[in-house]
PAKOL-150699 format. One record per residue (C-alpha): residue in one letter; x, y, z. Coordinates in steps of 0.001 Angstrom, whole numbers, padded with zeros to 6 digits, always signed. Example, Ala and Ser with C-alpha at 12.3 -4.5 7.8 and 13.67 -1.06 7.14 Angstrom:
<pts>
A+012300-004500+007800S+013670-001060+007140
</pts>
This chain:
<pts>
M+000000+000000+000000P+002690+002549+000753G+004333+001652-002525R+001117+002359-004445V+000864+005795-002925V+004492+006706-003246G+004762+005640-006879P+002247+008091-008379A+003559+010854-006172L+007072+010296-007378G+005807+010313-010978G+004133+013698-010503L+007208+015084-008897A+009317+013862-011753L+006944+015532-014255L+007182+018879-012463A+010907+018522-012310A+010989+017925-016038I+008897+021057-016667G+011197+023209-014543G+014269+021445-015833P+016182+024488-017080A+015462+026422-013950L+016441+023435-011791A+019605+022961-013742Q+020584+026518-013077S+019427+026658-009460P+020726+023632-007539N+020313+025310-004181F+017011+025140-002353T+017036+028710-001138A+016217+031340-003805T+018045+034645-003809S+015969+037830-003535P+016399+040107-006607V+016081+043150-004366T+018357+042509-001396G+020600+039803-002800Q+019997+037689+000376P+018175+034339+000641D+014440+034784+000312N+013773+032335+003193P+017141+031482+004695G+015814+029188+007424A+013660+026986+005169G+014305+023241+004732L+012352+020061+004153L+010431+019128+007282A+008807+015812+008125G+005354+015332+006541Q+002399+013347+007829D+002491+010953+004873G+005678+009446+006253L+007896+010898+003569P+011188+012125+004833T+011499+015895+004752L+014625+018002+004658R+015758+020379+007346P+018765+022687+007466N+021995+021176+008583R+023538+023291+011283D+026945+021750+010771P+029085+024449+009174G+031398+021854+007770A+028774+020091+005684P+029368+019774+001902A+027765+022313-000446S+026467+020102-003295G+023385+017952-003881L+021598+017373-000584A+024480+018834+001296G+023449+020638+004437F+020243+018564+004888S+019579+015101+006407A+016612+012747+006599E+014280+012866+009602G+015703+010803+012448E+019110+010505+010763D+022298+012336+011665S+024878+013620+009246A+026847+010350+009410G+023893+008364+008082S+023214+006249+011254A+019695+006023+012703T+019129+006870+016306G+018487+003717+018162R+018067+001718+014921S+020237+000086+012333A+020999+001622+008956P+018377+001034+006192S+018840-001558+003518P+020379-000613+000148G+016987-000716-001613T+015368+001493+000953Q+018283+003882+000752A+017888+004152-003015R+014170+004846-002755L+014769+007525-000149T+017410+009109-002320G+015047+009242-005317R+012273+010736-003275S+014623+013399-001884A+015810+014302-005371A+012195+014653-006564V+011288+016832-003620T+014392+018897-004214G+013470+019424-007868L+009921+020477-006962E+011133+022965-004377A+013663+024498-006781S+011072+024725-009564N+008553+026463-007316R+011163+028954-006144A+012346+029637-009694L+008763+030290-010863S+008126+032491-007817T+011254+034508-008574L+010252+034942-012225L+006732+036096-011321R+008063+038501-008717Q+010432+040057-011255R+007619+040543-013768A+005030+041771-011247A+007052+044621-009669P+010189+046526-010672P+013259+046282-008498R+013010+048311-005352R+014766+051721-005537I+016540+053402-002698G+014691+056503-001498T+011291+057820-002497A+010048+058289-006037T+009871+062093-005690R+013267+062675-004159R+014984+063691-007380I+012123+065973-008425T+012058+067627-005013Q+015796+068232-005128Q+015490+069823-008546A+012692+072116-007344T+014217+073174-004033Q+017974+072755-004235I+018762+074359-007597P+019704+078029-006965P+017786+080731-008864P+019485+082253-011921A+021814+085154-011191L+020306+088550-011946R+023542+089615-013589L+022972+087006-016302S+019396+088094-017022P+018794+090730-019720I+017396+094017-018465V+014782+095638-020653Q+014376+099412-020777N+011480+101023-022571P+012626+103355-025354V+011751+107038-025362V+011943+109392-028306G+012448+113033-027487V+013796+114740-024382P+011718+113328-021527L+012652+115616-018654P+011872+114293-015174A+008624+115045-013432L+008515+118345-011594S+009602+118125-007962P+009823+120655-005117A+013536+120974-005846F+012758+122544-009242L+010003+124876-008090P+012229+128004-008191T+012340+127664-012004L+008795+126446-012504G+007385+129886-013346L+010088+130414-015975Q+008957+127535-018156T+006378+127501-020911P+003472+125061-021096G+005400+123150-023743A+008318+122709-021356L+005921+121552-018640L+004377+119136-021099A+007806+117731-021919N+008680+117487-018232A+005571+115678-017145L+004387+113770-020207R+007470+112574-022033R+008009+109552-019852P+009231+106092-020889L+006582+104512-023067A+005307+101037-022253T+006952+098876-024908D+006521+095267-025882D+009486+093181-024742A+010208+092151-028318Y+011050+095790-029173A+012629+097013-025938P+016422+097543-025965L+018501+095168-023842G+021203+097651-022894I+024989+097388-022744R+026730+095529-019942L+029691+097314-018344G+030957+095569-015244S+028138+095534-012694F+026174+098225-014577T+023725+098151-017464L+023788+101202-019746F+021014+102399-022047P+022427+105073-024390S+020374+106615-027176F+020528+109373-029761T+017708+111092-031618Q+017779+113409-034609S+014616+115270-035602L+013682+117611-038434G+010632+119828-038668Y+009255+123353-038565D+008476+125852-035785T+006173+128808-036459N+007380+130882-033489P+010677+129629-032026D+011193+132909-030100Q+007825+132372-028350T+007076+136049-028633T+004077+138070-029741N+002552+137090-033060R+003549+140422-034607L+007250+139658-034083A+007100+135891-034727R+009620+134494-037246G+009160+130891-038263S+012077+128606-039073V+013082+125094-039954A+013760+123182-036722L+016640+120749-036182R+016572+118881-032891S+019487+116757-031597E+019036+114789-028395G+021158+112405-026364E+020262+110255-023385L+022029+107884-021015N+020202+105762-018469F+022045+103347-016220R+021547+101193-013176S+023601+098802-011084D+023074+095066-010727W+024175+094772-007120S+022565+092224-004814A+022158+094980-002216H+022007+098756-002601E+021404+100434-005972F+023009+103146-008066A+020954+104459-010998G+020467+107586-013024E+018959+109294-016069L+020881+111970-017971R+019322+113803-020906G+020341+116751-023013G+019490+118333-026333Y+019888+121322-028586S+017290+123000-030820N+018717+124731-033865F+016706+127135-036016P+018771+128019-039136E+016377+130784-040234N+016252+132343-036753D+019550+131621-035056A+018752+133828-032051A+016046+131351-031004S+018442+128376-030887R+018739+127016-027356P+019833+123999-025251N+017938+122141-022566G+018527+119108-020392A+017807+117415-017115G+019109+114539-015077A+019122+112785-011749V+021506+110281-010157R+020342+108250-007155L+022158+106033-004669R+020228+103764-002293L+022077+102210+000641D+020347+099362+002477A+021775+099715+005978N+019629+096840+007258R+016214+095353+006712D+014345+098379+008081L+016724+101287+007421R+017413+102813+004001V+019629+105781+003127D+018986+107728-000111V+021356+110149-001838E+020375+112076-004967G+022007+114576-007301R+020010+116421-009973F+020165+119246-012498L+017831+121122-014832V+018800+123396-017746D+016230+125518-019560T+015867+128985-021093Q+013657+131999-020441R+011363+133075-023223T+012170+136534-024543S+008687+137853-023719S+008790+136836-020047P+007567+139580-017613D+010670+138921-015478L+012974+140303-018197Q+011024+143589-018344A+012535+144186-021803A+012745+142455-025174A+015823+140225-025143V+017662+139133-028285F+018687+135702-027044R+016952+133389-024606P+018926+133504-021297I+019867+130138-019818V+018523+129123-016405A+020313+126311-014537T+019221+124599-011331Y+021236+121865-009649G+021363+120360-006199T+021513+117298-003995S+019528+115676-001220L+020246+113206+001571G+017624+111251+003450A+016939+108197+005579T+013843+106010+005874Q+013153+103816+008899N+010411+101185+009064F+008733+100291+012341N+006603+097378+011191R+003824+099183+009251L+004934+102649+010333Q+007450+104401+008091V+009320+107586+008990S+011596+109399+006529L+013641+112574+006898R+015164+114253+003839G+017290+117373+003511S+018075+119142+000227V+020303+121901-001098D+019608+123471-004522R+021053+126390-006425S+019571+128423-009282E+021654+130600-011632F+020448+132994-014330E+022367+134111-017399D+022495+137805-018223A+020119+138911-020979R+021160+140903-024042L+018590+143457-025155S+017777+144555-028697N+019559+147924-028201G+022820+146160-027406T+022800+146659-023647V+023178+143794-021176L+020584+143202-018487P+022362+141619-015505Q+020469+138865-013700S+023049+137887-011114D+020776+139366-008440R+018400+136447-009099N+020932+133753-008213L+019917+131983-005012N+020346+128898-002837Q+017446+126921-001446Y+017735+124721+001682G+014843+122392+002368L+013766+119781+004893R+010919+117287+004674L+009594+114902+007321R+007173+112220+006156T+005267+109829+008413A+003346+107060+006654Y+001333+104073+007877E+000527+101106+005655I-003118+100249+006242S-002918+097553+003578P-000831+096803+000488V-003437+098841-001408I-003204+102189+000410T-000639+103962+002593P-001652+107382+003968F+001042+109877+004967V+001610+113347+006387D+004406+115661+005176L+005932+118544+007101L+007859+120916+004818A+010276+123737+005589D+012700+125661+003359T+014640+128881+003188R+015799+130790+000099I+018874+132993+000319Y+020037+135202-002564D+023667+135856-003429L+023069+139605-003297Q+021428+141138-000279R+019235+143336-002474D+018076+142992-006067S+018207+145631-008816T+015101+147320-007407G+016483+147492-003853L+014313+144700-002377R+015542+141958-000054R+013983+138774-001414D+015248+136229+001097S+012317+134205+002431D+011280+131280+004627G+008468+128861+003975V+006602+126147+005872G+003894+123789+004767I+001934+120697+005641T+000310+118186+003308A-001630+114967+003776G-002164+112304+001174A-001718+108678+000283T+000038+106327-002056F-002197+103613-003433A-002532+100757-005908L-006199+100010-006538A-006694+096619-008169R-003352+097164-009940T-005108+099470-012404V-004825+102842-010626T-001497+103586-008953G+000215+106729-007801E+000331+109374-005102I-001832+112372-004302S-001569+114982-001535A-003017+118355-000621G-002180+120911+002015F-001327+124496+002853Q+001832+126620+002727H+002925+129923+004247R+005861+132055+003072T+007362+135151+004745Y+009889+137592+003268V+012680+139572+004905D+011709+142816+003186P+008638+144268+004903S+007371+145699+001609L+006858+142169+000266R+003608+140633+001478D+003477+137149+002961I+001988+134440+000760N-000581+131862+001869A-001455+129331-000792P-002718+125784-001190L-000412+122906-002064L-001490+120201-004465N+000639+117395-005867A-000531+114354-007786A+000968+111656-009987L-001538+109015-011083V-001377+106206-013634W-004573+104442-014735S-004157+101250-016766V-007504+101237-018534S-006565+098102-020470P-003369+096327-021514L-003344+098656-024541T-004433+101985-023011T-002807+104017-020219V-003865+107365-018737R-001416+109551-016765F-002366+112571-014674G-000043+115006-012910A-000438+118168-010888V+002001+120405-009004S+001717+123768-007274G+004056+126060-005378V+005457+129538-004875T+008173+130418-007382E+010550+133374-007451T+010192+136467-009618A+012072+139682-010386V+008947+141806-011037Q+009026+144891-008857G+006427+144824-006076S+005672+141119-006423S+006549+138728-003577G+006425+135602-005719I+004438+133660-008301L+001635+131286-007363T+002187+128584-009968E-000162+125702-010768A+000493+123174-013530T-001685+120240-014568T-000977+117601-017205L-003002+114769-018740E-001794+112109-021159V-003470+109154-022882Q-001381+106485-024610H-002858+103716-026750D-000966+100911-028486L-002361+100268-031947L+000149+097450-032536R+002926+095831-030541N+005342+098332-032055L+003012+101241-032838S+001570+103627-030232I-000205+106965-030287T-000164+109531-027470L-002441+112508-026878G-001786+114989-024087G-002490+118427-022729A-001166+120828-020085L-002588+123821-018239L-000521+126534-016566N-001641+129352-014290N+000734+132052-012948E-000383+134744-010518Y+002182+137393-009569E+001375+138128-005937G+001116+141853-005193T+000521+142873-008836N-002201+142518-011446I-000103+140304-013736R-001815+137047-014659E-000764+134365-017128T-002714+131363-018353G-001201+128822-020665F-002353+125822-022633S-000476+123179-024563A-001544+120125-026551T+000504+117367-028130A+000049+114380-030402R+002775+111778-030917L+003139+108684-033035D+005872+106151-032163Y+006805+103296-034472R+009543+100847-033472F+011229+098973-036297N+013219+096763-033926R+015043+096983-030591W+017531+099625-031703L+015640+101803-034205A+012422+103816-033747F+010558+106594-035519R+008511+109406-033973G+006291+112095-035392S+005097+114785-032986Y+003039+117947-033017I+002937+120512-030161Y+000702+123550-029823Q+001559+126175-027174Q-000284+129307-026125I+000238+131909-023381D-002258+134659-022583S-000757+137372-020367T-001974+140681-019007V+001460+142157-019884A+001618+143696-023338G+003788+141691-025733A+004028+138666-023392S+001328+136561-025102F+002220+134161-027902K+001130+131127-029921D+003420+128496-031338N+003091+125378-033526T+005896+122819-033782L+005999+119763-036052L+008902+117285-035812F+009842+113942-037348G+012706+112058-035787V+014643+108803-035742R+015972+107314-032517V+018895+104912-032296N+019527+102690-029269P+023019+101163-029678
</pts>
């Protein structure tokens, strides 16, 4: 009976061994090796005794056992020497049958392990060290950002002489300018330009330079800006140069804008004149909450020959130059910001040459202005930050008395309140209003009380349309006998629309109002402009512009009208 049971079992085992023959031939050991760890998959496994009476294999704990065949395993109840415990050794026939059965069992075990290893390799890939997202996380968090010095810096191109916006430092010369000059100061700002047409600049060490040159040709109906009866039109040649720069330092910043130009009128050489403006700024980041600002600036312009301050018809337009510097510090206390800024500015006037050949000296108009401003601001939210400004300045002339015998030294104080804001990223800017008081050393000059209004707003109506609004007011100096000063108010409005990525049109206007305190002299001015800018590429642009200027004055011969048409080409090397 045992033989009948063992026979078929041995036949089945032999069949399985034949099926897994190649695997058995290559894997004589009973313990399979894990493809992941390289260690035995079940290192303590062996053949154990079964209930059917078949001998099972168990691991041999003798380290000196042989390593081939059934080495390392022994039959149940038999030691490694082959002797039975308490019994005699089996007969040769029984030994042969036991050996065959052991070989069959060995083949079955090896085949099962080989198939298990094959299925495991196909079912799952080899285990990797670490998580699946480790490399991606390292790439996202451990790669440093690109250096700013290697990134191109784009500067929007400007055609013309875009003088900086009017500031309190330039107020002494505000009343000497025409509406056209105010329009140029406030409206000729860098145009928003598509990145594909914006110049990249020139790298020089740790600085990026943006030089440019513009040559324009056109016609001016009244370059002297005098009364219509004396107006002499002329062909207009306009040459302009500009240099903008800024540093690429990781901390602090040094930047500036320098502009200058010359207008030549071949048919009326007496009206030819220069102009220019510039500012250089240095920001020092002392720490996270303390910033130190240093600025140097200059402004060059000319007086119109019909100005009431000349009191006579001049042949050439006298040059007026203002230059100065300021030093300030800003400290942040969480949301509270306190800044203190001091400034020193000087204004110089060129002597005027009259039509009869005499020279009208204007050295008595040269003066120094010392100013101080304290601003306290509190950030309610990133959208709006209200502030309060306390202003104080003193103006001291080089000469104790002017040509009329008056002492024009004066002191002024003022207070304004306003806010800087960014509403929905469409309306940004600053607006403030307040009151000022000015007293003069000479008792014959009346004190001046006047409102203060300053505004600079930008409204992004759409990605293609931008509206800019500016307003400034102050008390400017004058040489008119009996007048303490000029109450000057200037307002500008500009609308820019991009027809194409490289084609934009700009419409603007300016209003000027001058009141000579202590006299009946009043001046109102108006100016309008239309510009067309076409950019061929990053380094070449074309502009066509038209400017209309008008001054209506209560002084005889001081009113004028002027039309200027220019076509120019700008090169950005």
